[in-house]
N, CA, C and O atoms as a printed pandas DataFrame, in Angstrom:
     atom_number atom_name residue_name chain_id  residue_number  x_coord  y_coord  z_coord
0              1         N          UNK        A               1    4.332  -22.959   -1.957
1              2        CA          UNK        A               1    3.344  -22.267   -2.751
2              3         C          UNK        A               1    4.039  -21.665   -3.965
3              4         O          UNK        A               1    5.098  -21.047   -3.848
4              5         N          UNK        A               2    3.438  -21.850   -5.115
5              6        CA          UNK        A               2    3.981  -21.246   -6.329
6              7         C          UNK        A               2    3.705  -19.755   -6.331
7              8         O          UNK        A               2    2.717  -19.285   -5.764
8              9         N          UNK        A               3    4.581  -19.033   -6.967
9             10        CA          UNK        A               3    4.350  -17.594   -7.106
10            11         C          UNK        A               3    3.803  -17.316   -8.494
11            12         O          UNK        A               3    3.918  -18.135   -9.405
12            13         N          UNK        A               4    3.218  -16.166   -8.628
13            14        CA          UNK        A               4    2.693  -15.708   -9.916
14            15         C          UNK        A               4    3.330  -14.367  -10.213
15            16         O          UNK        A               4    3.955  -13.760   -9.343
16            17         N          UNK        A               5    3.172  -13.912  -11.425
17            18        CA          UNK        A               5    3.737  -12.613  -11.773
18            19         C          UNK        A               5    2.661  -11.723  -12.362
19            20         O          UNK        A               5    1.672  -12.185  -12.930
20            21         N          UNK        A               6    2.892  -10.429  -12.205
21            22        CA          UNK        A               6    2.037   -9.433  -12.825
22            23         C          UNK        A               6    2.546   -9.176  -14.235
23            24         O          UNK        A               6    3.728   -9.378  -14.514
24            25         N          UNK        A               7    1.671   -8.734  -15.119
25            26        CA          UNK        A               7    2.149   -8.374  -16.461
26            27         C          UNK        A               7    3.115   -7.195  -16.377
27            28         O          UNK        A               7    3.025   -6.362  -15.476
28            29         N          UNK        A               8    4.027   -7.143  -17.319
29            30        CA          UNK        A               8    4.962   -6.019  -17.305
30            31         C          UNK        A               8    4.190   -4.721  -17.513
31            32         O          UNK        A               8    3.112   -4.697  -18.107
32            33         N          UNK        A               9    4.766   -3.672  -17.016
33            34        CA          UNK        A               9    4.074   -2.386  -16.997
34            35         C          UNK        A               9    4.906   -1.352  -17.727
35            36         O          UNK        A               9    6.068   -1.134  -17.382
36            37         N          UNK        A              10    4.338   -0.722  -18.715
37            38        CA          UNK        A              10    5.020    0.343  -19.446
38            39         C          UNK        A              10    4.650    1.673  -18.812
39            40         O          UNK        A              10    3.473    1.978  -18.617
40            41         N          UNK        A              11    5.672    2.462  -18.492
41            42        CA          UNK        A              11    5.442    3.780  -17.895
42            43         C          UNK        A              11    6.343    4.797  -18.572
43            44         O          UNK        A              11    7.301    4.440  -19.258
44            45         N          UNK        A              12    6.026    6.055  -18.373
45            46        CA          UNK        A              12    6.863    7.124  -18.908
46            47         C          UNK        A              12    8.187    7.132  -18.153
47            48         O          UNK        A              12    8.226    6.795  -16.970
48            49         N          UNK        A              13    9.254    7.507  -18.813
49            50        CA          UNK        A              13   10.570    7.522  -18.159
50            51         C          UNK        A              13   10.599    8.365  -16.886
51            52         O          UNK        A              13   11.313    8.031  -15.940
52            53         N          UNK        A              14    9.836    9.446  -16.853
53            54        CA          UNK        A              14    9.813   10.315  -15.674
54            55         C          UNK        A              14    9.244    9.567  -14.459
55            56         O          UNK        A              14    9.722    9.741  -13.338
56            57         N          UNK        A              15    8.227    8.740  -14.690
57            58        CA          UNK        A              15    7.647    7.973  -13.591
58            59         C          UNK        A              15    8.635    6.928  -13.092
59            60         O          UNK        A              15    8.783    6.734  -11.886
60            61         N          UNK        A              16    9.300    6.265  -14.006
61            62        CA          UNK        A              16   10.317    5.278  -13.629
62            63         C          UNK        A              16   11.427    5.952  -12.805
63            64         O          UNK        A              16   11.858    5.422  -11.781
64            65         N          UNK        A              17   11.876    7.109  -13.259
65            66        CA          UNK        A              17   12.936    7.833  -12.553
66            67         C          UNK        A              17   12.482    8.253  -11.160
67            68         O          UNK        A              17   13.235    8.131  -10.195
68            69         N          UNK        A              18   11.249    8.747  -11.057
69            70        CA          UNK        A              18   10.717    9.159   -9.757
70            71         C          UNK        A              18   10.639    7.958   -8.815
71            72         O          UNK        A              18   10.945    8.073   -7.628
72            73         N          UNK        A              19   10.233    6.817   -9.343
73            74        CA          UNK        A              19   10.155    5.610   -8.521
74            75         C          UNK        A              19   11.547    5.205   -8.050
75            76         O          UNK        A              19   11.732    4.873   -6.879
76            77         N          UNK        A              20   12.511    5.228   -8.937
77            78        CA          UNK        A              20   13.877    4.855   -8.575
78            79         C          UNK        A              20   14.445    5.791   -7.515
79            80         O          UNK        A              20   15.158    5.354   -6.612
80            81         N          UNK        A              21   14.129    7.071   -7.625
81            82        CA          UNK        A              21   14.639    8.050   -6.665
82            83         C          UNK        A              21   13.990    7.906   -5.288
83            84         O          UNK        A              21   14.547    8.348   -4.283
84            85         N          UNK        A              22   12.825    7.292   -5.250
85            86        CA          UNK        A              22   12.129    7.156   -3.967
86            87         C          UNK        A              22   12.438    5.832   -3.270
87            88         O          UNK        A              22   11.948    5.586   -2.168
88            89         N          UNK        A              23   13.233    4.991   -3.893
89            90        CA          UNK        A              23   13.560    3.700   -3.288
90            91         C          UNK        A              23   14.359    3.889   -2.006
91            92         O          UNK        A              23   15.191    4.791   -1.904
92            93         N          UNK        A              24   14.097    3.037   -1.046
93            94        CA          UNK        A              24   14.869    3.036    0.188
94            95         C          UNK        A              24   16.091    2.141    0.005
95            96         O          UNK        A              24   16.181    1.382   -0.960
96            97         N          UNK        A              25   17.009    2.241    0.924
97            98        CA          UNK        A              25   18.243    1.463    0.868
98            99         C          UNK        A              25   17.931   -0.027    0.700
99           100         O          UNK        A              25   17.205   -0.615    1.503
100          101         N          UNK        A              26   18.490   -0.626   -0.354
101          102        CA          UNK        A              26   18.317   -2.051   -0.599
102          103         C          UNK        A              26   17.003   -2.439   -1.246
103          104         O          UNK        A              26   16.783   -3.619   -1.521
104          105         N          UNK        A              27   16.130   -1.486   -1.495
105          106        CA          UNK        A              27   14.826   -1.768   -2.086
106          107         C          UNK        A              27   14.943   -1.812   -3.603
107          108         O          UNK        A              27   15.720   -1.063   -4.195
108          109         N          UNK        A              28   14.179   -2.681   -4.218
109          110        CA          UNK        A              28   14.163   -2.795   -5.677
110          111         C          UNK        A              28   12.857   -2.229   -6.223
111          112         O          UNK        A              28   11.881   -2.060   -5.492
112          113         N          UNK        A              29   12.859   -1.944   -7.505
113          114        CA          UNK        A              29   11.617   -1.489   -8.153
114          115         C          UNK        A              29   10.531   -2.552   -7.985
115          116         O          UNK        A              29    9.380   -2.228   -7.691
116          117         N          UNK        A              30   10.899   -3.820   -8.171
117          118        CA          UNK        A              30    9.913   -4.900   -8.026
118          119         C          UNK        A              30    9.325   -4.917   -6.619
119          120         O          UNK        A              30    8.113   -5.054   -6.452
120          121         N          UNK        A              31   10.181   -4.780   -5.607
121          122        CA          UNK        A              31    9.694   -4.751   -4.235
122          123         C          UNK        A              31    8.813   -3.544   -3.971
123          124         O          UNK        A              31    7.801   -3.634   -3.277
124          125         N          UNK        A              32    9.212   -2.420   -4.534
125          126        CA          UNK        A              32    8.439   -1.189   -4.390
126          127         C          UNK        A              32    7.049   -1.351   -5.005
127          128         O          UNK        A              32    6.045   -0.982   -4.396
128          129         N          UNK        A              33    7.001   -1.904   -6.214
129          130        CA          UNK        A              33    5.723   -2.106   -6.905
130          131         C          UNK        A              33    4.856   -3.104   -6.141
131          132         O          UNK        A              33    3.653   -2.892   -5.987
132          133         N          UNK        A              34    5.464   -4.190   -5.661
133          134        CA          UNK        A              34    4.704   -5.179   -4.896
134          135         C          UNK        A              34    4.095   -4.551   -3.647
135          136         O          UNK        A              34    2.923   -4.774   -3.344
136          137         N          UNK        A              35    4.893   -3.764   -2.921
137          138        CA          UNK        A              35    4.386   -3.110   -1.714
138          139         C          UNK        A              35    3.268   -2.127   -2.053
139          140         O          UNK        A              35    2.279   -2.038   -1.325
140          141         N          UNK        A              36    3.418   -1.398   -3.142
141          142        CA          UNK        A              36    2.373   -0.450   -3.557
142          143         C          UNK        A              36    1.071   -1.186   -3.868
143          144         O          UNK        A              36   -0.013   -0.720   -3.518
144          145         N          UNK        A              37    1.186   -2.326   -4.519
145          146        CA          UNK        A              37   -0.009   -3.115   -4.841
146          147         C          UNK        A              37   -0.666   -3.618   -3.559
147          148         O          UNK        A              37   -1.885   -3.538   -3.406
148          149         N          UNK        A              38    0.143   -4.135   -2.645
149          150        CA          UNK        A              38   -0.402   -4.626   -1.374
150          151         C          UNK        A              38   -1.120   -3.510   -0.614
151          152         O          UNK        A              38   -2.213   -3.719   -0.088
152          153         N          UNK        A              39   -0.511   -2.339   -0.556
153          154        CA          UNK        A              39   -1.122   -1.211    0.159
154          155         C          UNK        A              39   -2.404   -0.750   -0.526
155          156         O          UNK        A              39   -3.364   -0.382    0.151
156          157         N          UNK        A              40   -2.434   -0.764   -1.854
157          158        CA          UNK        A              40   -3.643   -0.368   -2.578
158          159         C          UNK        A              40   -4.768   -1.362   -2.333
159          160         O          UNK        A              40   -5.921   -0.966   -2.168
160          161         N          UNK        A              41   -4.445   -2.642   -2.310
161          162        CA          UNK        A              41   -5.454   -3.664   -2.035
162          163         C          UNK        A              41   -6.020   -3.474   -0.636
163          164         O          UNK        A              41   -7.233   -3.549   -0.440
164          165         N          UNK        A              42   -5.148   -3.229    0.336
165          166        CA          UNK        A              42   -5.595   -3.014    1.714
166          167         C          UNK        A              42   -6.463   -1.759    1.812
167          168         O          UNK        A              42   -7.513   -1.785    2.454
168          169         N          UNK        A              43   -6.038   -0.668    1.184
169          170        CA          UNK        A              43   -6.796    0.588    1.221
170          171         C          UNK        A              43   -8.176    0.400    0.593
171          172         O          UNK        A              43   -9.174    0.894    1.118
172          173         N          UNK        A              44   -8.230   -0.308   -0.521
173          174        CA          UNK        A              44   -9.533   -0.532   -1.162
174          175         C          UNK        A              44  -10.433   -1.412   -0.306
175          176         O          UNK        A              44  -11.652   -1.237   -0.294
176          177         N          UNK        A              45   -9.836   -2.355    0.407
177          178        CA          UNK        A              45  -10.623   -3.167    1.334
178          179         C          UNK        A              45  -11.224   -2.306    2.434
179          180         O          UNK        A              45  -12.391   -2.468    2.792
180          181         N          UNK        A              46  -10.417   -1.384    2.972
181          182        CA          UNK        A              46  -10.917   -0.462    3.992
182          183         C          UNK        A              46  -12.023    0.432    3.425
183          184         O          UNK        A              46  -13.012    0.710    4.104
184          185         N          UNK        A              47  -11.853    0.876    2.184
185          186        CA          UNK        A              47  -12.883    1.713    1.556
186          187         C          UNK        A              47  -14.193    0.936    1.407
187          188         O          UNK        A              47  -15.267    1.462    1.702
188          189         N          UNK        A              48  -14.101   -0.321    0.947
189          190        CA          UNK        A              48  -15.317   -1.130    0.793
190          191         C          UNK        A              48  -16.007   -1.329    2.134
191          192         O          UNK        A              48  -17.231   -1.226    2.227
192          193         N          UNK        A              49  -15.227   -1.615    3.176
193          194        CA          UNK        A              49  -15.796   -1.816    4.503
194          195         C          UNK        A              49  -16.454   -0.535    5.008
195          196         O          UNK        A              49  -17.527   -0.583    5.609
196          197         N          UNK        A              50  -15.810    0.619    4.765
197          198        CA          UNK        A              50  -16.356    1.911    5.184
198          199         C          UNK        A              50  -17.704    2.165    4.511
199          200         O          UNK        A              50  -18.665    2.572    5.164
200          201         N          UNK        A              51  -17.765    1.925    3.214
201          202        CA          UNK        A              51  -19.020    2.139    2.483
202          203         C          UNK        A              51  -20.091    1.173    2.983
203          204         O          UNK        A              51  -21.249    1.555    3.147
204          205         N          UNK        A              52  -19.703   -0.072    3.223
205          206        CA          UNK        A              52  -20.668   -1.064    3.714
206          207         C          UNK        A              52  -21.229   -0.645    5.072
207          208         O          UNK        A              52  -22.430   -0.769    5.314
208          209         N          UNK        A              53  -20.354   -0.143    5.967
209          210        CA          UNK        A              53  -20.838    0.327    7.269
210          211         C          UNK        A              53  -21.776    1.515    7.110
211          212         O          UNK        A              53  -22.786    1.611    7.808
212          213         N          UNK        A              54  -21.443    2.419    6.193
213          214        CA          UNK        A              54  -22.296    3.579    5.958
214          215         C          UNK        A              54  -23.660    3.186    5.431
215          216         O          UNK        A              54  -24.682    3.709    5.874
216          217         N          UNK        A              55  -23.674    2.255    4.475
217          218        CA          UNK        A              55  -24.950    1.793    3.922
218          219         C          UNK        A              55  -25.772    1.059    4.969
219          220         O          UNK        A              55  -26.992    1.216    5.024
220          221         N          UNK        A              56  -25.112    0.256    5.802
221          222        CA          UNK        A              56  -25.822   -0.457    6.864
222          223         C          UNK        A              56  -26.405    0.541    7.864
223          224         O          UNK        A              56  -27.528    0.364    8.337
224          225         N          UNK        A              57  -25.649    1.584    8.184
225          226        CA          UNK        A              57  -26.133    2.611    9.098
226          227         C          UNK        A              57  -27.336    3.339    8.503
227          228         O          UNK        A              57  -28.324    3.601    9.189
228          229         N          UNK        A              58  -27.234    3.658    7.223
229          230        CA          UNK        A              58  -28.357    4.319    6.549
230          231         C          UNK        A              58  -29.601    3.441    6.606
231          232         O          UNK        A              58  -30.691    3.908    6.934
232          233         N          UNK        A              59  -29.421    2.163    6.282
233          234        CA          UNK        A              59  -30.563    1.238    6.285
234          235         C          UNK        A              59  -31.163    1.102    7.678
235          236         O          UNK        A              59  -32.381    1.023    7.836
236          237         N          UNK        A              60  -30.289    1.076    8.693
237          238        CA          UNK        A              60  -30.771    0.983   10.071
238          239         C          UNK        A              60  -31.549    2.240   10.448
239          240         O          UNK        A              60  -32.586    2.154   11.106
240          241         N          UNK        A              61  -31.059    3.396   10.039
241          242        CA          UNK        A              61  -31.765    4.648   10.342
242          243         C          UNK        A              61  -33.128    4.672    9.658
243          244         O          UNK        A              61  -34.118    5.106   10.247
244          245         N          UNK        A              62  -33.176    4.206    8.416
245          246        CA          UNK        A              62  -34.467    4.165    7.705
246          247         C          UNK        A              62  -35.432    3.217    8.406
247          248         O          UNK        A              62  -36.618    3.512    8.548
248          249         N          UNK        A              63  -34.905    2.070    8.843
249          250        CA          UNK        A              63  -35.750    1.062    9.463
250          251         C          UNK        A              63  -36.271    1.516   10.820
251          252         O          UNK        A              63  -37.437    1.300   11.149
252          253         N          UNK        A              64  -35.397    2.150   11.609
253          254        CA          UNK        A              64  -35.783    2.531   12.976
254          255         C          UNK        A              64  -36.329    3.950   13.081
255          256         O          UNK        A              64  -37.013    4.288   14.048
256          257         N          UNK        A              65  -36.022    4.786   12.076
257          258        CA          UNK        A              65  -36.428    6.184   12.139
258          259         C          UNK        A              65  -35.547    6.982   13.086
259          260         O          UNK        A              65  -35.859    8.130   13.401
260          261         N          UNK        A              66  -34.449    6.387   13.544
261          262        CA          UNK        A              66  -33.537    7.042   14.482
262          263         C          UNK        A              66  -32.415    7.718   13.699
263          264         O          UNK        A              66  -31.472    7.066   13.250
264          265         N          UNK        A              67  -32.534    9.030   13.546
265          266        CA          UNK        A              67  -31.544    9.813   12.811
266          267         C          UNK        A              67  -30.851   10.774   13.779
267          268         O          UNK        A              67  -31.394   11.106   14.833
268          269         N          UNK        A              68  -29.666   11.208   13.415
269          270        CA          UNK        A              68  -28.940   12.202   14.204
270          271         C          UNK        A              68  -28.853   13.467   13.355
271          272         O          UNK        A              68  -28.473   13.412   12.185
272          273         N          UNK        A              69  -29.200   14.585   13.940
273          274        CA          UNK        A              69  -29.185   15.860   13.216
274          275         C          UNK        A              69  -27.749   16.233   12.845
275          276         O          UNK        A              69  -26.813   15.977   13.602
276          277         N          UNK        A              70  -27.597   16.835   11.682
277          278        CA          UNK        A              70  -26.273   17.240   11.203
278          279         C          UNK        A              70  -25.607   18.203   12.182
279          280         O          UNK        A              70  -24.394   18.132   12.382
280          281         N          UNK        A              71  -26.372   19.095   12.791
281          282        CA          UNK        A              71  -25.803   20.040   13.755
282          283         C          UNK        A              71  -25.194   19.305   14.951
283          284         O          UNK        A              71  -24.140   19.693   15.455
284          285         N          UNK        A              72  -25.858   18.251   15.395
285          286        CA          UNK        A              72  -25.347   17.476   16.533
286          287         C          UNK        A              72  -24.050   16.775   16.158
287          288         O          UNK        A              72  -23.116   16.709   16.958
288          289         N          UNK        A              73  -23.997   16.257   14.951
289          290        CA          UNK        A              73  -22.782   15.588   14.476
290          291         C          UNK        A              73  -21.641   16.590   14.385
291          292         O          UNK        A              73  -20.521   16.300   14.807
292          293         N          UNK        A              74  -21.920   17.758   13.838
293          294        CA          UNK        A              74  -20.876   18.779   13.695
294          295         C          UNK        A              74  -20.355   19.230   15.057
295          296         O          UNK        A              74  -19.151   19.425   15.220
296          297         N          UNK        A              75  -21.231   19.397   16.023
297          298        CA          UNK        A              75  -20.799   19.801   17.359
298          299         C          UNK        A              75  -19.913   18.728   17.983
299          300         O          UNK        A              75  -18.908   19.043   18.619
300          301         N          UNK        A              76  -20.276   17.491   17.806
301          302        CA          UNK        A              76  -19.459   16.401   18.355
302          303         C          UNK        A              76  -18.087   16.370   17.675
303          304         O          UNK        A              76  -17.065   16.190   18.338
304          305         N          UNK        A              77  -18.070   16.544   16.359
305          306        CA          UNK        A              77  -16.794   16.552   15.638
306          307         C          UNK        A              77  -15.919   17.724   16.073
307          308         O          UNK        A              77  -14.707   17.574   16.222
308          309         N          UNK        A              78  -16.530   18.885   16.275
309          310        CA          UNK        A              78  -15.768   20.046   16.752
310          311         C          UNK        A              78  -15.153   19.760   18.120
311          312         O          UNK        A              78  -14.010   20.131   18.388
312          313         N          UNK        A              79  -15.915   19.101   18.974
313          314        CA          UNK        A              79  -15.412   18.744   20.292
314          315         C          UNK        A              79  -14.246   17.766   20.194
315          316         O          UNK        A              79  -13.259   17.892   20.918
316          317         N          UNK        A              80  -14.365   16.800   19.302
317          318        CA          UNK        A              80  -13.280   15.825   19.113
318          319         C          UNK        A              80  -12.033   16.516   18.586
319          320         O          UNK        A              80  -10.917   16.200   18.999
320          321         N          UNK        A              81  -12.227   17.459   17.675
321          322        CA          UNK        A              81  -11.090   18.195   17.116
322          323         C          UNK        A              81  -10.418   19.050   18.193
323          324         O          UNK        A              81   -9.191   19.095   18.277
324          325         N          UNK        A              82  -11.202   19.710   18.995
325          326        CA          UNK        A              82  -10.655   20.539   20.067
326          327         C          UNK        A              82   -9.871   19.685   21.049
327          328         O          UNK        A              82   -8.801   20.086   21.507
328          329         N          UNK        A              83  -10.394   18.514   21.376
329          330        CA          UNK        A              83   -9.698   17.596   22.293
330          331         C          UNK        A              83   -8.392   17.146   21.697
331          332         O          UNK        A              83   -7.373   17.107   22.386
332          333         N          UNK        A              84   -8.406   16.803   20.418
333          334        CA          UNK        A              84   -7.184   16.344   19.736
334          335         C          UNK        A              84   -6.138   17.452   19.690
335          336         O          UNK        A              84   -4.951   17.199   19.896
336          337         N          UNK        A              85   -6.578   18.684   19.421
337          338        CA          UNK        A              85   -5.638   19.810   19.362
338          339         C          UNK        A              85   -5.046   20.093   20.734
339          340         O          UNK        A              85   -3.867   20.427   20.846
340          341         N          UNK        A              86   -5.853   19.962   21.773
341          342        CA          UNK        A              86   -5.384   20.216   23.126
342          343         C          UNK        A              86   -4.370   19.159   23.566
343          344         O          UNK        A              86   -3.500   19.432   24.394
344          345         N          UNK        A              87   -4.482   17.975   23.021
345          346        CA          UNK        A              87   -3.574   16.885   23.373
346          347         C          UNK        A              87   -2.234   16.965   22.694
347          348         O          UNK        A              87   -1.330   16.211   23.052
348          349         N          UNK        A              88   -2.065   17.845   21.727
349          350        CA          UNK        A              88   -0.797   17.945   20.987
350          351         C          UNK        A              88    0.252   18.594   21.792
351          352         O          UNK        A              88    1.379   18.758   21.323
């Protein structure tokens, strides 16, 4: 498979220096940038999926008339938080 390249990127010297200082042993700026791009693409995919699930849930609630009260949701979340804290 052929590879492609991204256009060169102009940044302020402070950003370049910060990136260089954050490199791990044996890591290059190019590798760092590639990994950052991959992670951003993955994160945006998760965001799109999250929004799609939310919209589908909203549409289902409108269609069925089955809604959950905000107070019930908050109580459940508080319970989940308490359980998580107790498990630490």
